[in-house]
VEXKE-918854 format. One record per residue (C-alpha): residue in three letters; x, y, z. Coordinates in steps of 0.5 Angstrom, whole numbers, plus 500, padded with zeros to 3 digits. Layout:
BEGIN
alaXYZ...
END
This chain:
BEGIN
met477533497ser482538499ser487539504lys488542511asp490549507glu484548502gln488546496pro485541492thr489534493ser491530487ala488524485pro492518486asp495515479val492508479thr495506473thr502506476ser504500481pro503502488val510503492val511500499val514504504pro516502511val512506517thr513506524asp506509526val499507524pro494512524ala487511526gly482509521val487506516arg486499514val491494516his492487513his496481516phe501478511asp499471512glu492473510leu494476503ser493472497glu500468495gln501472489thr500478494gln505475499his510474493ala510481491leu511484498ala517479499thr520481493val519488493ser525492489his529497492ser525502489gly519500493arg515498487leu510493488asp510488482ile503487482asp496489479pro493494484thr486491481ala488484483thr489485490arg485487496leu490492498ser489499496arg493506497gly494508504asp493501507val498498512val501491511val504488518phe510484515thr516484519lys515491520tyr509495518phe509497511arg504502507val502502500gln502508497
END
């Protein structure tokens, strides 16, 4: 896959913990998860996100993928 300027995009590093960042816009086509529909483990991880935004959860053990948006008290994007 390449970017708009035809430069190759880098593959996401799936070995590192995802980062959660607040967003104000939700692009069309993005998967949106509601907080109350997530597993208890994922809810706890989101509720206790560190100041750096690191999500302390195994990305393979959750329905969340990088690029997904979670509706909590605000919108948060998983990166």
